[in-house]
C-alpha positions in Angstrom: -0.3 0.0 -0.1 1.3 3.3 -0.9 2.4 5.6 2.5 2.2 9.0 1.3 2.9 11.8 3.8 0.6 15.7 3.8 0.4 18.4 5.9 -3.7 18.2 5.9 -4.4 18.8 9.4 -6.7 15.9 10.9 -9.0 16.1 14.1 -7.0 16.5 17.4 -8.3 14.3 20.3 -11.0 16.3 22.1 -9.5 15.9 25.3 -6.0 14.7 26.9 -5.2 11.3 27.4 -3.2 9.6 29.9 -0.7 6.6 29.8 -0.3 4.6 33.1 2.9 6.5 33.7 1.6 9.8 33.6 -1.0 9.0 36.2 0.4 7.9 39.8 -2.1 4.9 40.9 -4.3 5.7 38.3 -6.8 3.3 39.4 -7.7 5.2 42.7 -8.7 7.9 40.4 -11.4 5.4 38.7 -12.4 4.6 41.7 -13.0 8.0 43.1 -14.5 9.1 39.8 -11.8 11.7 38.8 -10.8 9.3 35.7 -12.0 7.1 33.5 -10.4 3.8 31.7 -10.3 4.7 27.7 -9.2 1.5 26.9 -6.3 -0.5 29.0 -3.2 1.6 30.3 -4.8 4.8 29.1 -7.1 6.9 31.0 -8.8 10.4 30.6 -10.6 13.3 33.1 -14.3 11.7 33.7 -15.7 15.0 34.2 -14.3 15.8 30.3 -15.5 12.3 29.3 -18.9 12.5 30.4 -19.3 15.9 28.2 -18.5 14.4 25.3 -20.8 13.8 22.2 -20.8 10.1 21.4 -18.6 10.7 17.7 -16.4 12.5 19.9 -15.6 9.9 22.7 -14.9 7.2 19.5 -12.4 9.5 18.6 -11.2 9.5 21.6 -10.5 5.5 21.7 -9.4 5.8 17.8 -6.6 8.2 19.7 -6.4 6.1 22.6 -5.8 3.5 20.4 -2.9 4.9 18.4 -1.2 5.2 22.0 -1.2 1.6 22.1 -0.4 0.4 18.4 1.8 3.7 17.2 2.5 1.7 13.8 -1.8 0.9 13.3 -3.2 2.0 9.5 -6.8 3.4 10.5 -9.6 2.8 8.1 -13.0 2.5 7.9 -14.9 4.7 10.7 -11.6 5.4 12.6 -9.9 6.8 9.9 -13.1 8.5 8.8 -13.2 9.7 12.4 -9.4 11.1 12.0 -10.1 13.0 8.1 -13.2 15.0 9.4 -15.8 12.7 7.3 -19.3 12.1 9.1 -19.2 9.9 11.8 -23.0 8.3 13.1 -23.2 8.1 17.4 -20.2 5.8 18.4 -19.2 3.4 15.9 -17.9 1.2 18.3 -14.8 -0.7 17.8 -11.4 0.6 16.7 -10.7 -0.1 12.4 -7.2 -1.1 11.1 -5.9 -2.6 8.2 -2.9 -5.1 8.3 -1.9 -7.1 6.2 -3.5 -10.9 4.6 -1.2 -13.0 6.3 -2.3 -12.0 9.9 -5.8 -12.8 11.0 -8.8 -10.7 11.6 -9.8 -10.5 14.6 -11.6 -8.5 17.8 -9.3 -7.5 20.4 -9.9 -4.7 23.4 -12.2 -2.9 21.2 -10.0 -2.8 18.1 -10.9 -4.8 15.0 -8.5 -5.8 12.6 -9.2 -6.1 9.0 -7.2 -8.0 6.8 -6.4 -6.6 3.1 -4.6 -7.3 -0.3 -6.2 -4.4 -1.9 -4.2 -1.1 -2.7 -5.1 1.8 -1.3 -3.4 5.0 -0.7 -2.3 5.4 3.4 -2.1 9.1 4.3 0.9 10.0 7.4 -0.6 12.8 8.7 0.3 14.0 12.0 2.7 10.9 13.0 -0.8 8.6 12.0 -1.6 6.6 9.5 -5.3 6.4 7.8 -7.0 5.3 4.5 -7.2 8.4 2.5 -10.6 10.4 2.1 -11.5 8.2 -1.1 -10.5 4.9 -0.1 -12.2 5.6 3.3 -15.4 6.5 1.5 -15.1 3.6 -0.5 -14.7 1.3 2.3 -17.7 2.6 4.0 -19.7 2.2 0.5 -19.0 -1.3 0.6 -19.7 -2.4 4.4 -22.2 0.0 5.5 -25.9 1.6 5.0 -25.7 3.0 1.8 -27.2 6.5 3.3 -23.5 6.3 5.0 -21.6 5.4 2.2 -23.5 8.2 0.7 -22.8 10.6 3.0 -19.2 9.4 3.4 -18.4 9.5 -0.7 -19.8 13.1 -0.5 -17.7 14.1 2.3 -14.4 12.6 0.5 -15.3 14.6 -2.3 -15.2 17.9 -0.4 -11.7 17.0 1.2 -10.6 16.1 -2.3 -11.9 19.0 -4.6 -9.6 17.5 -7.1 -11.3 13.6 -7.2 -15.3 12.8 -8.4 -17.7 10.4 -8.2 -16.2 9.0 -11.5 -12.9 8.3 -9.8 -14.5 7.0 -6.4 -16.2 4.2 -9.0 -13.2 3.1 -10.4 -11.2 2.9 -6.7 -14.6 0.1 -6.5 -14.2 -1.5 -9.5 -10.6 -1.9 -9.2 -10.5 -3.3 -5.9 -9.4 -7.2 -6.0 -12.2 -8.2 -3.5 -15.7 -8.3 -4.9 -17.1 -7.6 -1.3 -19.1 -4.9 -1.5 -18.8 -3.6 -4.5 -22.4 -3.9 -6.1 -23.5 -2.2 -3.3 -20.8 0.5 -2.9 -21.8 1.6 -6.7 -25.2 3.2 -5.9 -23.9 5.8 -3.1 -20.7 6.2 -5.3 -22.4 7.0 -8.2 -24.6 9.8 -6.6 -21.6 11.4 -4.8 -20.8 15.0 -5.1 -19.0 18.3 -3.3 -22.5 20.2 -4.0 -23.6 18.4 -0.8 -22.8 20.2 2.3 -23.4 18.5 4.8 -24.7 14.5 6.1 -28.1 15.4 6.9 -27.9 16.6 2.8 -26.6 13.3 1.4 -28.9 11.7 3.6 -31.9 13.5 2.5 -30.9 13.0 -1.1 -30.8 9.2 -0.4 -34.4 9.4 1.4 -36.3 11.5 -1.6 -35.1 9.5 -3.8 -36.1 6.2 -1.7 -39.1 7.5 -1.8 -39.6 8.5 -5.7 -39.6 11.8 -5.6 -37.8 13.3 -8.6 -34.0 14.2 -7.5 -33.4 18.0 -7.2 -31.0 20.6 -8.2 -28.3 21.2 -5.8 -27.1 24.9 -3.9 -29.1 26.5 -6.3 -28.0 30.8 -6.4 -30.5 33.0 -6.5 -30.0 36.7 -6.8 -32.7 39.8 -5.5 -32.9 42.8 -3.5 -28.9 43.3 -3.8 -28.6 40.0 -2.0 -27.1 36.3 -3.1 -29.3 33.3 -1.3 -28.5 29.6 -2.0 -30.9 26.8 -1.3 -29.9 23.1 -0.6 -32.4 21.7 -2.6 -34.5 23.4 -5.8 -37.3 21.3 -7.8 -37.6 23.5 -11.0 -40.3 22.2 -12.3 -42.7 22.9 -9.2 -40.8 26.4 -8.4 -40.1 24.7 -5.1 -37.0 25.0 -2.6 -35.7 22.4 -0.2 -33.9 23.4 3.2 -32.3 20.7 5.2 -31.6 22.2 8.5 -34.4 22.6 11.1 -33.2 20.9 14.0 -30.1 22.8 14.5 -31.2 26.2 13.8 -33.1 27.3 17.1 -30.5 25.2 19.7 -28.4 28.6 20.1 -25.5 27.5 18.3 -25.5 29.9 15.7 -26.8 32.7 17.8 -29.9 33.9 19.1 -32.6 31.8 18.0 -35.0 34.9 17.4 -32.3 36.3 15.1 -32.0 33.3 13.4 -35.5 33.0 12.8 -35.2 36.8 11.5 -33.0 35.7 9.0 -34.3 33.0 8.0 -37.5 34.8 7.3 -36.5 37.7 5.4 -34.3 35.0 3.3 -37.4 32.9 2.4 -39.3 36.1 1.4 -36.4 36.5 -0.9 -36.6 32.8 -2.5 -40.3 33.0 -2.8 -39.5 36.0 -5.4 -38.1 33.1 -7.5 -40.1 29.9 -5.9 -43.4 29.1 -5.1 -42.4 27.8 -1.7 -39.3 26.6 0.7 -40.0 24.0 2.6 -37.6 23.1 5.6 -36.6 19.6 7.8 -34.4 18.7 10.0 -32.5 15.3 10.8 -35.9 13.9 12.2 -38.1 14.2 9.9 -35.7 13.1 7.3 -34.3 10.0 9.1 -38.2 9.0 10.5 -38.9 9.2 6.7 -42.4 9.7 7.2 -42.3 13.7 8.2 -40.4 14.3 4.8 -42.4 13.0 2.8 -45.6 14.9 4.4 -43.5 17.8 4.0 -42.7 17.4 0.1 -46.1 16.0 -0.9 -47.6 18.9 1.4 -45.1 21.6 -0.9 -47.2 19.8 -4.3 -44.2 17.9 -4.8 -45.5 14.3 -6.8 -43.3 10.7 -6.3 -42.7 9.6 -9.9 -41.2 6.0 -8.6 -42.5 4.1 -6.3 -40.7 3.7 -2.2 -38.1 1.3 -1.6 -39.2 0.3 1.1 -36.7 -2.0 2.2 -34.1 0.7 2.2 -36.4 3.2 4.2 -36.9 0.9 6.8 -33.5 0.0 7.5 -32.2 3.8 7.2 -34.9 4.5 10.0 -34.0 1.8 12.4 -29.8 2.6 11.7 -30.4 6.6 11.8 -32.7 8.4 13.5 -31.3 8.4 16.8 -27.9 8.9 15.2 -27.9 12.6 14.2 -23.5 12.7 12.6 -21.2 15.1 13.7 -20.4 17.2 11.3 -24.4 17.8 10.6 -23.7 21.7 11.8 -20.5 21.7 9.4 -20.0 24.2 6.4 -23.5 25.8 5.7 -25.9 23.8 8.3 -27.3 26.3 10.0 -26.6 29.6 8.3 -29.4 31.3 6.5 -27.6 32.3 3.4 
């Protein structure tokens, strides 16, 4: 596997990790509730650990595994966490690649995967991981197609010189056929225009509900301002915004100010569009609310629903909003 050292930043550990030698008698700290054991021989502040969301605890476990296995090559969700690709909830195991001569196994929360396939391995900040493109292909092969689509979109944002065709070529060139067919759907639809995980998942749900595909990130100009809609169905003059769960929780400022700016923005958009629909993570991943929102706004299905994909998505993702759901443009009144 080719190893490329790059200067690109990766996600830092969300908290300081202490080796056994850094914390005298760490077992006492654990018994007093001052420390938590992240993995064998690695500890962290209990108060800070409890404050972390699930995806950041997972990232901390990836870094703790790196302390134990400094030569590890991280892959799948572990590479995604380091690179800043979407992580849905807490994936659990830390994933690393090993040569085919070694066995695949799970030991102390670290799952090894044998591979003879060529992958580009990045060395960043002393850690080795699969490239964004290879990570996206791995996830598209082995995870739910909506997760694969979110990873593929994010990989193209990280690697602007790449494309859906390039991801597809990587998938088809792999020696192993495992997951190749499953990966074709998300990789073929990957686009850097999709700015967040909720937009990727929404696109998957929209297609599986049988609605026509929207245009993405369409720019409108009015009253001397430029506004961009996440989704536009030109034939019915409908705009769509995947954002609702986030805009009013305070992370983007006072909720009343956010609502005022959104109202003004929607008013400008309605000089070009008949309506602007808004939905959030829960609406998209529980499926029925998004169906009702779009149908109520005048959009009509043109294909049958794909119920198997919709049911599995609801079971897997409804309770697990990804980190980075609010990155880039999410929640910003544009």
